Phi, psi and omega in degrees: 000126184300143182295326183288328173298309179300318181296323179293320187293309184296323180300319181292304179295346177269345182304134185310130184239182176288142182286159174268115180234187186288163175290328174305314181294317177306311176305314188295319183296312185299322186285337186275335186241139180276134182248117188201064179309144172295114185277133173080018182244114179301137183222158178239144180222120184248128173242113179247134181241129174229142179207159182291120172275185183292339180271358180094358171272157181278126171272120173240152174204156186219134174257127180240128183248146166255133183229150173209134180255142180229149172276145177206126176057223186271009187215212186233155164242134182252125180256122172228148176232119170290104190284318188197164172245128182247136178211137167272357183276156182294145188307316181303333188275331189239021182299312186281329170299312185298316181298322181284327183268333189290342172288342172281342183290125181083001185275126182281125180230127186241150188221153184250132183229123176290157187306338169270002179065021194279346179205170176219138183220139176294144163275127175051058180301328179301315184284328176302300191291338163300314183295317181299317185290323180295318176304324184289318179296317186291319183298309182304320177295319180286337178259010179059051178241088186298337182293339184292331177293322178299319181290323175295320173294322177300315172300314181299328187275354185282143170309142178311317176297324173295317176297321174295330172292323176297315182293331186246001188300301183294328181280336172288331176285342175285341185262110181306308178308322190270345183281097190283346179292333181287129188287155170271187187297322186271156179205151176298167183294336186267013179234131178254126179242134174220151179223127178234123180262141175218086189063236181271012176250130178236128183247126179241118176252141167231141176237121186245151174233136185208205177214159178211141169298114176226124178056035170090357174230156177280135179231148182301148181227123172257134180240105181274132170237146182217118179242145174233112182249138173271109182290356178269332185248340182082018181260141177270107186283329172211140174229127171237140177224120179243138171245138183234131169281124174266134171302157184306319186274358177077003185262357183217153172211156192233134182282126174251344176199139174220133167231134180235122163259125178212142167282144179231155175307133173289142178298000000 
């Protein structure tokens, strides 16, 4: 298996996703926020990831979505289009990741969300992934990239639940009641949580402490999470997650990864 193919797949599947927490915590989060997304209003949603590359510099890339909510039955339909992929990194650094995501650019993808916003489901996921794998293979063949076929096979071999998790992760994070990473009132001892309300904006901060292997040894890791929720709509208007390696003396720390998800004014 070409290393680049595996690296691209691992990079995408390793991108920080919503945490898995108990259903009680999810219910508590849902009960605290009213879900009423703005129907028929064009929205733009940018997901930016920065992480340290092999040479120690930060690699950045951003996915830019166009969104619009519609009423359907007893819930909502969210129509999403990945408009483009922005990156300040050199093309050879992000080539495999771009190859994997490019087939989704311009693709109309619809999701169903119940009236309480408690979950998000893809509409017709099998057809979506069939189109994606076909486009990956076609683009690779036209560009003379034989590893594209291997990448398409890896995508097709992923369990359906894992593929759907990848396709819904960013948009699930947008919906406060469905975003399991947003903490409930209680937390384990190694997690600090604070909540502040300012009108229709609720800010939730969470600091986690863990460890990560760096240079062959384990070093302390601090993860700062910050969510800003619009309590009138139940949407997370901004989310920031930063991972820091903490020096042994605890006096300094170094950013190794940052992800920002944010709603922006539509053009």
